[in-house]
N, C-alpha and C positions, 0 to 999 in steps of 0.2 A: 190580442192586438192583431188586427190583418192587415196584410200590406199587398197594396196590386202589384203583381209581378209584370204581368205584361197582357197585352190585347192581341191575339193572332188569329188567324182565318184557319179551320180544321177543315183538313180534306181527307173526307172518308167517304168511302164508298158507299151509296144508298142513301146518302144526306142531301139536304137542301145545298146548293153550291154556294158559296159565299155567306155562310152563316158566320158570325163572329162570337167566342165563346172568350168571357174574362176569368182569369184565373187569379185567384186569393190565396195568400199562404197566412197560416196563421204563426208568425212569429215568437208567441210565448212560450217560455221554456216549459217542456214536457206536454205541448199541447199534439192533438193527433193530425195527421194529415186530411186534408181536405181536398177530394179528386175536383170536385169541381162546384159552381156556384148552386146550381140545381138540384146538384146531388141525386139525379135521378136514375133509380134504377136499371142496372143493363145499359149504363152509357159505355159504348164504344170507346175504349181507348187502348192504346199501345202499351206493353210492358215500360219500355225506353222513355217514353213520354212520363210515364208514371216515374219511372226511377230519378228521371231529369229533374220534376217537380221536388220529389223529397230529397235530393241532394242539394237540390237549391234552398227547402227549406232548414235543413241542417247546417248547412254552410251560413246561412243569415243569422240564423241561432248561435252561430258560434263566434260570429262577429259580435253580437250583441253580449255576450258572455265576457269575450275578452274585453269589449270596451267596459263593462262593469267589473272588470279584473277577477270575473268567477272562471279562473284558469284553468281548475279542475273540469267544471263544467263543460267549458271551450274545447279543452281535450276530447271529451268522451263526444261531442257533438262532432267534432272533425272526424273523429275516427268511425261514426255512425254513416256520417256523409259518405267516406270513403269506402264502407262495406257497402252500402244502396250501390254505390256507383259501379264496383265489380259485379253486384249481382244481378243487376239490371243492366249491365253492359253500357253503361251511360260513358258516352265518349267526351269530347270536348264540347261546352256551351259557350260560345260565344255571345259576349254583349257590347256591342261597339258603342254603346253610349256610356259605358261604365268607366270613368278613369280610374278608378282604384285597382280593380281587377277585370280589364276586359274579357277574358278569356278564364273560364272554370274547367279546371280537368283534374284528373286523378293526381297528376305530377303538381298541381296548384296547393289541392289539401294536402298531400303528403309534403311539401316543401313547408306550408303554412303549419303544418300540425309538428313537424321538426324544429321551426323556430319558437313555438309555441312551448314546446318539451323543454327547450334549451331555457325559454325565458322563466320557465316555472322551475327549472332546477337552479337557476340565479337565485331565485326570489327563496327558494328554500335553503340553498348555502348562506343567503345574508340573514335570514332569522337564527339559523345555527351559527352563524359569524357574531350576531350580536351577542348570543346566548355565552360567548367566549369557549364554545367547543370545537378548538383550532384542529385538532385531530380527525374529527367529521368533516369540516370543511375542507381539511387538506385530501381526504378520501374522495370529496366531491369534484375537486376543481383540479387538482394536481393532473388528471391525466388529461384533461381538455388542454393543460397547456403543453406538458409534454406526450406526444401525443407517439406512439410506440408502435409496434405490430398488432398490439391486440387493444388498438383504440376502437375497431369497428366494435369488437363485441363489446367493449364497456360502454360505447355511445347506445349499442341495440339495448343492453340491458339498462341503462340509464331512462333513454327517452321510450321504450316499449318493453316493461318487465315481463309482459306476456307474449312475448314475438314467439315463443315455441308454438302454442297455440294456434297462432296465425296462420303458421306454417303449415299445421295439420289442415287449416280449414281454406288453404289452399291459396293463403294472402301472403306471399313470401314478396308481394311487391312492397308490401309496408316497409320491411326492415331491410330491403336490397337497396343497394346504390344509395347509402345515407351520405347526406352532403351537410357540411356545418359551413354556414353563413353568419359569422358573428357580426354585430355592429359595433361601430367604434363605442356607443355607451355600453354596451354588453364587455366590449374587451377592457376598456376602464376599470368594470366592476369587479371584474375576475382576478386582474393584475391586481390591485388595492388589496383584495383579501387574501390573496395568495402569499403577497409580500409579507403580510401580519403574519400568515400562518409559518410561513418561512422562517423568520426571525424566532417567533415563539418556539419552534421545534429545534431551534439552532443549525439549520441547514444553512451552509453559510453559502456556498455556491449558487444554490438554487434562488436563497435571499437576494444575492447580488445580481443575477441574470434577470430575476423578477423585477425589482428594482430600477434596475438601467433601463429594460423595455417599458416600465411603465411612465420613467420618465421622457421617453421618445414619445408614447404615446400622449401624455399629459399635453407637451408640448406640440405635437401635430394638432391636437384637438383645439389648443388655445390659439393656433395659428390659424385653424379652419373657420373657428367661430368668429375672429376678430375679435375676442376679448381677452386679450394677451396681459395686460394690467392686472387684471381682476383676479388673474389664473397665477401671476407671480409668486404671490404665499404659498398657494399649495405647491407650487416648482420648487420653492425653495425648502420648504418641508421637506420635500423628497429629497432634493440634495443635501441635506444634513443626515438624513438615514442612509445615503449611500457614502457618503463621507465619513459617517461611524463605522459602516461596516468595511471599509478599505483603512481605517487606521485600527480596528481592531484585527485586521489581517495584513498589515504591511509589509511582512515577512513574504508576502506570496503577492505576485502580479493577477490581481482578479480579473483585467482585461483581458487577461491572455485566455479566458475562458470563452469569451466570445470569439477568437478565433478558432477554436476546435470545432473542426466537423461533427466529430461525432456529439458533441454537447449542445451545439446550436440546431442538428438537423430537425430535432424533435421539435421544434418551435416554429417551425417554419409556416406550417398549416395555421396554428392560431395567429400568427402576424401577419399571414398573407403576403409572404415575403419569396420572391421566386427560388432563388439560392443561398447556399451557404454564407459567402462572402457578403454577402446584402446586408447581414445581421450584423456585422462590425462594422459595415459603411453607416448602416443607421446611427448605431451608437456616435461614431465620430461627427457624424452630419449633427446629430442631436447636441453634444459637447461645444462643436464650435458655432453652432447658432445661439447656445446660451453664452458663449464667452462674447459673440458680436453683438448681442444685447447689452451685456453688460459692461462692456466697451463704452457704449451709449449712455449708461448710465454714470459710469465714473465719469466722462467728460464734463455731461452735465451737473455733476456733484461739484464741480470746481466752481458754480455759482453761488453753491452755500446754501441754499434753502432746499435741496433735496437730500443734505446730509442729515436732516432731521428723520427722514423717511426711512423707518427701519427696514422695512420688507425690501424695497430696492437696492440698499446698503448691503443687507445680509445674501441677499438674489447676486450680488455682484462678487463678494468676496467668496461665496461659496462655488460661483460657476467659474472663477480664475483657479480655486483649490481641485476642483474637478478637473479643471484643465492639465494640471501639473501632474495628477496621476496617469490622465492620458499621454502625456509627453514620457512619462517615465517608460510607459509601456511600449510607444514607439521607438525608444533606445535600442531593442533587439532588432529591429527591422532597419536600423540606420548604422551602418558600420563606422562612418566617418565622423558621426556624432554622437558623443558618448553622456553627456551633460545635459542632455535636450530640458529633463526635467527639470533641474536646477538651475539651468539659465530661464525658463520660463517663470519660476517661482523667483528669483533675483528681480525680473523684471517686471513681475506683478507686485512684488514689494515695493519697487519704485515708482510706478503708476500709482497705487493706491496711498502709499506713504505722501505723494504730491498733495493728496486731496485731503489728508489727515484719515483714512480710512483703513489703514493696515491692521490696526489694532483692534478694529469692530467685530461684531459676532464673537466675543469671548476670545478675540485673539486667534483665531482659527489657523488663520494665515501664517502669523508670526511662529505657534508654535509647530506647525507643519515644517518651518524652515528650520526649526531648531532640531528639530528630531533628525533630519535627514543631514544636514549638516554634521552633528555629531554622529551620525554613522558613518559620514565619509570621511570624517578623520582627517582634516586638515585641508590643505590647498588653499584655492583663493575663496572658498565657503567659508573660512574663517572670518574673512571680512563681513560677509551677510550675516553668520550666524551671530556676531556681539552687536551688530545692527539690530538684528531680529530681538535679541536679549533686551537692549534698549529699548528697542519700542516697546515691548511689551512688560518690562519692568520698572518702566521709568530711567532715572538714573543709579540704578542699583549697580550697572556693571557699565564701567567705561573704557573698557579695552578694546584696542583696534591693533589687528594684524595687518601687517602690508602684504599686496599680492607678490609673492615672490616664486612665480612657476621654475619648474625644471628641479627642484630640489629632491633628495631621494625621500623615501618614504618614511623613515625614521624621524629626519628632520623635518615635519612637515609644520610645524609651528614658528611663527617668525615675530620680529620684534614690533614694536608701535613704530608706525610712520605717522609723522603728521601731513602727509601728502593723503591719507587717507581718513580722514577724520569721521566719528561718526555722527550722524544726522540727527536734527531733530525734526520728527514727523507730527509732534502736536497729538498724538493718537491716544486714546483712552488706554490707560496700563491697568494688569491686572494686579490682585494682591502679592504681597511678597510673603509665601508661604513656605512651609517644609518643602512641599512638593515641586512648587517654582525653585527654590533654593538648591535642591537634588538636579533638578535640570541644567541649571546653569554651573555646577560644579562637576557634572560627568565631563565637559570639554576640559575646565580648568584642572582636573584631576590627571588627565591625561598629559596634558603640557607641563604641568609641573612635575609629575613623576618622571617624565623624559627629562626634564633639565636637573633635577636635582640627581638622578643617576650618572647622567655626566657631567655634573660639577659645572654646568654653566649656569651659573647663579647671576649674572650679569642680563641674562635673559628676563629673570623674573623682576618687573617694574614694580614700583609703588603702587600701580593702579592693581596689580593683580594682589598683591598681599592686601589691601584693602577691600578688593572684592573676597578673599578667603575670610577675612574677618567680619565680615558681612555675612556670608552663609556659615560662619561659625555661630552667629546670634540664634539663629536657628537650631542650632545642634550644639545647646551650650553644657550638656553632661551626657552620658551614655542613659539608652532608655531603662532607667533602672526598674520601672514597672514590670519589665519582664523578670520573671523570677530567675531566669538562669543570669541575666546581667546583674541583679541586685545580689544574686550569690556570690560571683567572681569579684565583684567590688568588694564586697565584705570580706571577703578570702585574702584578697590581695592586699586590701591595706591591714589587715591583721598580720600579714605576713612581712610586709615592710615597717611594720613599726615593733616589731618583736626582737628581742636581743638575739647578740650573734651566740650561737651555741654550736652543738656539734656540726661537722660536715654534712651538708645536704647531700644525700644521694640520690633521691626520687624527685621529679617536680611537684610540686603541687597539684593539690585534686580539683584543679578549675571546671567547668564546664563548657562543651561543645555549645556553639551558637549556630542556628540553623537561620538561614539568609529568608528561605521562606514563611519562617514564623515572625522574623523581628524585621518591622520596616526600615528600611534605609540603614540596614545593617553596614552594606559595601560603603555606602557614604560615613559612616562613623569611622569605620576602619582606616579610610584613608584620609578622612578630614584631621583627626588627631594626629598623625604621622605626619601630615603636609604643614600644619599647623607648628608643631614642634621643632620641624625641621628649619622653618623660615625663621623662626625667633633664634635657633642656634647661627643660621647665617647671619641674622642681623647683630648677634652678640660679637661673632667671627669680624664683623666688617667694622666694628667701633674698638675694637684692641687697641690699647696704649694712649685711648682718652680717659682720664679721671672721670668717670662720671659713674651714677649710679644705674644708669640706661642698661649694665650689663646684665645686673642683677635682676631687673624686671623680666630682662627677656628670657633668662635662665628659668626664673621660678615659673613665667608662663609655658615653657618648654616643658618643663618639669610636669605641669599640672595636665599639659597635654598629652604626655608620655605616659602617664598612668591611666588617664582614660584609656591609651591606646593599649595599653596592658588588659584593660577590663574586656575589651573587644575583641582582644587579639592573643587571649592568655596563653597560647601556643605558638607564638611566632618568636623565634630565636630573636630575630633582629629588633622586634619590639622591646624586649627583656633588655637587650644591651643598650639601645638608644638611651632607654630609661637609666641604665646604669651611668652610663656615660655622661649623660644631663645633671644626674646627683653627684657625681664627683666632680664635674667642672664646676657646679655652682659652690660645692665645699673648698676647693680650691680659690674661686672669687672672692670669698669670706677669710679664707687662709691667706690672701696675697693683697688685699685691699689695704688695711690699716692695723696697726698692734692693737688700738684701742677699740675698732670692730670686730677683731677676732677675740678680744676677752670679752666683749659685749655679748657675742653670738657661738660661744663655746658648745652650749648644749645645743644650739641648732645646727652647728657643723659636723657634732657628734652624730646628732639624727641623719645628717645627708648621708654621711659616710657610712653608717649601717643601712641604710636604702640602697646605697649603691654596693654595698657588698652581698646583701641579699638578690639584686637583680641579677650581678655576675654569677653567682652561685646556680640561680634558676637558669640562665642561660646554659651554662655548663652541663647543669644536669640535663635541660631536654636534648643539648647536642650530644651527650653521652646515650641519652634513651633511644634517637634517632640513627646513631652509629652514623654520623654523617660530619663534613668539615664545609659543606659548601652552603655559604649564607645565599638562599635563593626564595626568599621568603616575599621580595620586591618592596623593601624598605631599607635597601643599603645599597650604596653606589656599585654600579656596576663594573667600574672599570679599576678596581681596589688592585692594588700592588700585592706584590707577598709580602713586603714589610709593613703593608697597612694592614693585610688581613691579619697578620701575626700581632700587630698592635692594637688589632682592633677588639680583643676580647682578653685575650692572656697576656698582653703587655700592658694594657691599661688596669687591669685587675692586679697586677704585680707592684705598679706603682702606687695603687689606692692600698693596698696592705702595708706598701713604707709608709706612706703618709698616716696611718693610722696608727702606727707604732713609734715613729720619729717624733723627733720634737716639733713642734711645739704641743702636737696633741697627747703625744706620750702617751699612747694604748688608751685614751678616755672612750672608746669606741668600745673597747672590749669590758669596760666594766658595766655591769649591771646594776643599774639602782633598785629593780624590782626584788633581783636576792639580797641586796644588802638591807631592805626593808623589810623583806621575809624574816631574815635574819633577827633582825634587830627585835620582832615582835613576839618570835619565839623564847629570844631570851628574857624578853619584860616578862612575859607569861610564866617563865620559870621561876623569876624571882618572886613575883606575886605567889605561885603556889607553891614555893620552898622547894622545888625539885631541882635535878641538874639536866638542863637540856642539852640536847646533841646540837654541835653545829652543821649547818646544811652543807652538804658541798658544791659548790658554783657548779650550774651547769653550763655556764657560758665558755668561750673559748678564750685562751689568754693570751699573753704577748707572744710567746713563742709559738704557739699554733698559727697566729695570724703571719708571723714571720715566714713559718714552715709554709703556708697556704701561698705567700709571696713567692718563695722559693720556686714551688713547682710552677708556679704561673709562669715564670721568667724562663724554666727550663724547658717549658711547653713552647713558648715562646720562639727560643732558641732552635728547636728542630724545625720548626714552619719556617725560620729565617735564619740561618747560620751567619750571615753577612752584617748583622745590628751589631754592633759594639754597647748600645745600652744595655742589651740584655746579660751580657758576662758580667758587666759594672756593676748593676745593680744587683746580681748575683752575688758579688763578692762583699757589696757593702753590707748585704742581709747578713751574709756567712759571717761575717766582722761582728754584726750585733749579735749573734747567736752563741760567740765564741767557739767557732768550728776549728777545725784543724787548720792550721796557718799557712800550710802547703797549698791546700784548694784555694783558699783566700787569693794570696800571689797569684797563682796559674790562671784563676779569673781576671785579675787585674790584668794581668802581661797578655791574656786574648782578647780582651778590650781593646788595649794598646795596639795590637796588632792590627786590628778591624777598623781601627780610626781613619776617618778619610784625609786624603793629603789635602784637600782644598775643600773648605767649609762654605756653604752658598751664602750663610748672612753676611752683611757688610759689616755689623757692630763687633762681632767675634772673631778676629782674624784666625784664631787658633784653638783647636780641644786642648785643655789643658786638665778638665777636670779629672781624667782617668789618672795623669800622671801625679796629680796633688795627692789624690785621695790615696794611692799607692804609698807615696813617701811618707803622708801622715800616719799612715798603719804603720808602715816600717819605722818611724819615729816612737810612736806608743809603744810597739813590740820589744823596742830596744831600751825605752825608759823604764818599761815594768819587767825587764829582763826576760822576757818569753821569747824574744829572738837574739839571736848572737851577732855581734858586729862581724864576722866575715860572712854571715848569709846573708844582712843587710848590705854591704859592700857588692856583693856578686850582683844582688838584684837591680842595685845602682845602676851598676855597668850595663846591665840587659836594657834599661830603661833610660840611659840618659839623653837629655835633650840636645847633646852638644857632639855624638857621637862623628858626627861628618866634620866638626870643629871649624862649623860656620859660625858659631857664637864667640865673643869674645872672651877669653879665659879668667874666672874669678879666682883670683889670688886666696889661699887659703894656709893658715897658720899650720907649722908642723907640730903633730902630736906623737906623744909615745905611746898614750892609750889607746886600744883599738876602738874601744866605745867613741872617743872623742873625736877619731879620725872619721868613723862613720856619720858622726854630728856634722863635722865639719864639711861632708861630702853631700848630706840632705841639705845644709846650708848655701852650697854650691847649686845643687839644683834648682832651689827654692830661687836663686839668684838667675838663672836661666828663666824659668817662667816669667820674674818680673820682666826681665828685657823683652822676653816674647810677647809679653802683653801690655802692649803699647797704650791702650786705653783705659789700662787698669781694671777692666772686668773681674780678672780675679785678685780677690781681694785676701782669700786664705793663704796666699804665701806670704805676705806682709805678718800676718797673726801667727805663723808658725815659724816663721824667723826669729820673731820677736819673743815667742817662748824660749826657742833654743838657747837666744844670747842671753836670757834675765835666768832661767831656771839652771841650763846645762854649764853656760860659762860665766854667769855672774857678772853680766855687765849691762846694769841697767840703762845707762846712758844711749848704748846702741839700740838696745831693746827698745828705750822709748822713741829714738828717730824713727827705726823700721814703722813703728805702729802709727805716729803720727801722719804716716804718709796715707794713712786711708780716714784720716780725719781732718776738718776744716773748722779749726776752733776760732783762728781770729778773722775770719771772713764777714761780709754781711749778710752771707746767705742766712736763710733760717734753719736750714738742716745743718747739722757739725759733722755727718758724715760724708765720705769722699769716694765711696765706692757705689756701684748698681749692683742689679740682680743679675747672674749670669745667666745663660740662654737655658742651660741644664739643672739650674738649681730648684730644687722643689719647694713647693707653694709655701710658705709660712715660716721657711728657713732663714730668709732674710733678717726677719728679726730676732730670730736665736742668735745669728750671729752678730747683730746690732747691741743686742744685751750683755754678750762674751766679750765683746771686745769694747765695749764701754766700761764694764767692770775691771779689765785689764789694764783700759788707761788710766782710770783713777788709781788702781794699784800703783802703778809704775809711776805715774806722777806724785802720788803720795812717797815714794820711795826716792825719787831725785828730789823733792821739796820745790816744784815748780810749781807754787802758788799762783802765777799769773794765768797759767793753761789750764789750772783746775778750775780759778775763778771762771775763765771763758766757757769751759766745760759745763758746771753746774748752771752758769746762767742761761744754757742752751739747752740743755736736758730739759729744764722747766718748761719748754716749749716744744718739746720733741716727743708729744703723747703719740703720735700717728706712726712712729717709728721703735718705739721703747714698748718692748713686751710686758716688761715688771718695771714700771716707772717709780714707784716706791722705792724699790731694791736700789734702783740706781741712785735716786737721791737720797738715801740714807748713806749710802757709799761715799758719794761726794761730800755731804755735808759733814760726815764725819773726820774723809780727809781734810780738808780746809780747816775743821775746827782744830785739828792733830796739828797741822803746821803752824796754825795763828798760837795754839797754845804754847808752843816752843819759842815764840819771839817776847814772850813775857814771863814775870815771875810774881810770886806772891807776896815779895818784898815791897814790890812797887806801891800798893794799896797802904801799908804801913809806913812807908816815907809820905805818902800824900796825905795822910789823916795826921802826921804829926807837922808836916809841912804848913797844911792849911786849916785851922781848926771849921769847925761846922758854922759857925755864925758868919765866918766873913767870906765863905767860899761865894756865894752869892753875889757878894761886892766886888770880889776879884775877877768873877767867870768872865764878863764881857770883855776888859780889856785883852786879856788874858789869850781868850780864846781867838780874837783878832788875831793875836802874833801866832797863834796854833796855827791857824790854816793860810796862813799868808808870809809865813818863813821859809826862808830859801836853801837853809841848811840841808845837808843828805839826811842827815839821822833824822829832822822833823819832816821831810818830805818821806821818807819811809814811814815813820809811824803814821802819818795822816793817810796814806795811802793803805798800810793795812788796818788803820780805823776804818775807813771807809769799806774793806773789802767786808770786814766784818759786819758791818752795818748791812750790805747789798745782799750778804748772806742771810741776815736777819729776815728782809724784805723777802727775799725769795722762800723763804722755808713756810711762812703761812701756817704755822703750828704743826707743822707735819711732824719734825722731830723735837726733840726735847732742846728748850735754848738755855738751860741752866749754865752749863759751861762756857757757852757763847755770850751769855750777857757779862758773865765776868771779864771775859776776855776783853769785851768791848770797853767795860770799866779800868781797865787795867792798861788798855790802849790809852785811852782818854786821859789817867791821868799819868802816863808816861811822857805824853808829849804835853799838857798842862805843867808836870814839873821842868820840862825842859826849857820852857818859855817863862821861869821863874828867876827872880834873882838871886833868893837866898832858899835854898832846900835843906830840909833837915838832915842831918845823920843817922843812919839806922845801921845795927849791924845784920849779919848774915842770919837767918832764922827767927828774927825778932818777930814778936809778935804784939799784939795790941791787948789790954786789960779790960778795956770797956767794948759795951757791945755799940757797934758801928753800922749798924743794919739800915737805920733810919737814915744816916749820912750814905751809904750806899745808894739808897734808892734815888735821894737827891741827885746824887752824881751820875747815876744811870739815866735819869730824865733829861738830865744838861745833856748829857752826851748823844741821846737821841735826837735832840732838838736841834745842837749843833752839827750833826750828821744829816739832820735832814732838811733843814733851811738854810740858805746860804745865809752869811753876814750881814750883807746888806739889806736883804730883805727880813731878817730877824730882828734888826734894832729897830727899824720901823712900828714891827709887830708889838715889840716890847714894851715901847713910850706909849702905844694907843692902848694896852691892858694894861698900864698903870692909874691906879685911882689919883687925885689930886691931893690927898689929904692922909695917903697912905705912910707918909714920913710921921705924921703927928698920932698916927692910930696906934693906942695900945696895942702890945705884941698879942695880948691875948685875943683881942678883936680881930686881928688879921688872921691868926691861925683858926679864927670860925668862919673867914669869908668864905663864899662859896666857891666850889672848887667844879663847876661845869666842865667837862672834857669837849673840847674843840677839835675837830678833824680838818688835818690838813694833808693834800694828798699830792704825791708825787710820783708820776709814773703809774702803775697799776696798783699801787701798794695806798694803804690807810693807815696813819700813825695818830693818836690820840695824845695831846700835848696837854697838861694842866698850867696855863699860863700863872695863876696865881700862887705856882710852886716855882715860879722864877724869882721872885721876891719875898720869898716863905721865910718868918724868922721863927726859931722854938724858943720857948723860956728856958732859964739855966735849969729849972727841976723839972723839964719836960721829961718823961721816960718813955722808952719806945713802946712800952703797952699802952700808952694812952694815946699814942698814935692810930689812927685809922688804917696808916699802912705800915705799922709795925711788923704786922705775919708775914706782909710780903716781900720784904726784904731778904728774912732769912737763908732761903735756899740760894738765894743768888750770890749773896755776901760769902757764902762758905762756911766753913767750920767755926770762924769765927764769930760769928753772926748768931749763933744758937739753932732753935728749930727752922728746917728747912722744907716745912710741908705747905701745900696751897701756893705755890710760887707761881709756877709754870703760866698759869692762863693770864695772872695779873701783870706778868712783866711783859707777856707778848702783847699785852693790849697796849703797852706806852707807846 
């Protein structure tokens, strides 16, 4: 290809003037240079013209190669052109009609060569970048961005690798004064590759600077090209990468790097910036421009149709997030404004929330606010924190904290305020996962632990409890898939369920848990503690209310505290809390009702065993650490000395006492496993025919538990020597262990001296428990002759409640015996207690005075009157007891006292022949299963007492007289009119007999086949016959001890049935029933047929009982020759009728069904 270069006139000496020569240059790559068209030999031409022609030829060839992307050939052609220009001393070549490059010179060729070399270098880097070799790309482009002192040498080595040879050939011009002129497109391409390389090579600072410069360059390019909308997607992606970098390095202020002169100075040349401050100014102007654009978009989103454009929405949200980080960086430059960043974030949330955009882009803005509000820990930011959580996770959290500035740093969480409700922004919500639950739990945990330690429980609202429960659903149990957690759980479960054996000296071998290996371990540790604590607080809030909710709360707390042990196996406080919860739950079962206590004895035993093990483990850890400060973070921080003493030692001692005392009676110390093993060994020995050796029990017995309790109370007294309950319990335990009486009395006296003069509770005016227990111990010792009367009298003088003479003196009878004098003084002190206890909280003085009066002074009437003070037999109240549970009474002891007092009352009433009181007592005992610990024992005692009193009202001769007075055939005919007189008479004797008959009948109704009614049935018949004879005109005379010769068992059955009907159905109703049951032809029917009539049993109800009445028996007549053996009921009566009626077998059930 030949190109016309120019036509010019040659002015050469010796030639024809005005000749014109036309020059052509062959622009084909690799072609030779043609000097002129004629190519005549000997043509006169100067070297300068020749050089100019060749330079022009190579120049054009380079342009063509560059046009066809042949950059290597273009570089070679440029170098050749530059060599020819130097060789032939070609100066500037001017082309006035060339718009692209009107002046061709060595500088022009050199600049073009440098630009082309840079482009070639970038293209090589791009091909390497596409191959994924980021290290090579980093080495190719990093010096280009960060130009240090060796940048010139690097540039020479990159552009002209053979620059050393060029200097030898005197071509130093090629590599001297190198200048780098980057185009906007080249700068963008280099920054894009570098940002990716820095990220892949974990160069945080360089990556952030490069991405920020790239963002500014992209935005400037978009604004210059007027293609902003089409470029927003790329800019938005770039902002996302910048925000991700800042998220990963939130502990550092990356924007401060852009203010560092040493860091930004190397990039000035690359970015073509004048000075160091212009770099940060560029970043600020870029971010502000983005925010201004996003503001327009946000306002346009108010119309609705722009909300569906994810590109615009994401661009807006990310711009405001980037502005937050910039404002946080500017806080260091503003001394008077410390919360610029947070204020901007809250403003952004408000503005984006109005158009329901705050939760877009995966909630990036909401997560940002959440993280920084949590890190800020309180203040007004807590309002925005829970607003962000509400928007991000929907209705999971509905807690709002009031703005309350000016509070101290410790109390930086505030109460819910209705003036600042959470707003509904209708933004898209994120799924509620474990990660989101952990984020929400972080501020809640700090809030709750702060108030739990200070015992400010009122600040914990229902919304907060619901939030904790919702979070707990994501963490239902410890992460048992981790082998350390699974091992701890198995070990702790086995430890808690094991029998109480010898004393624990070392902690169990649990495994330490590493938070770096177990995700959310800190959440697990705090969550279970907080949930258990809240459940215990809820239980305390409903104390005094009869509801099963307290059981549910404590059971939930126990489960959470066991989980807390699994993740905190070396926390002393975790073991203490679990022990206290198990102990409290056992106390709830012991205190709820006697029926529940009996039904859950095994459960109570297991709870006490678990609590015992937890206390032992806590003490072992405490001993192993050799410390006494509870600083594990799960105990209140402001515990007093008394509370710290009670926390482990006092409560452990009370547990030991409850395990041994009634009603548990040491059940927790008995090992069912040991008993089963012993039984199997004995069975195997019997089968093998050998003599087996009995196993020695490996569990701790009653005395060991009491000794452990004594040690605990001694340790507690060392910590707090002002607490009266510790020496008081030491005295009680020592008395149970039969210790020396001097130590016991000294402990009691010490407790009395420590009693407070005024007690805080409103119910109990005075603490009389210690005085009573000491007096009771002195009374027992005096009765068993373990203590002498003078010693008892001296002790009573020392502890007298009337030392100051403020109480009215109680008269005592003078006694000659010193023991009786001591008993009189005891009665006097008990009287002082009764006068001080105006509300009758102290019931034991009444019992003790009753015991002394009955046992020592043999005065049952006074004893009965004293004991009746704590009962209400004749009232309409459902319960028959008239005393409450004192404040310091141990759980379950109330039912023990009720059982003991009731048995004593039954006994004294039987001795006093008080049938009326006994009748009321047995009636109420039948409905008092909630307070009776052993209801069958109580009922048997009451039943036997009533039967004994009733049996004294009748004699066996009454039946003999009745049989002789009224033949069996005439009884049913005479019964109706006489029964009408029986229950309608007014004579005292008749009224008394009728009352006794009804008392016996009511006792039979209440019995419900629980006790043998043989004697009671005989009493019923005898009372009926006595009343029957009292209303007859003619009565047969019988002699004393007269007996019947014939068998009257069948007659006895008829009378018993008639008696039950008479007592069951009133006369007015019974007469109509009898007439309705009689058949019209009953008078003419043969006796044999009448005896074969059906005897269907019909049921008549009265009250809560059912009685079976055979109506045909009311008109039953037997033939003269009928014998008892021929009667179907002959075998029933014999036991009821007594020894006069033959065999007494198979009677109880049949008579009970009458």
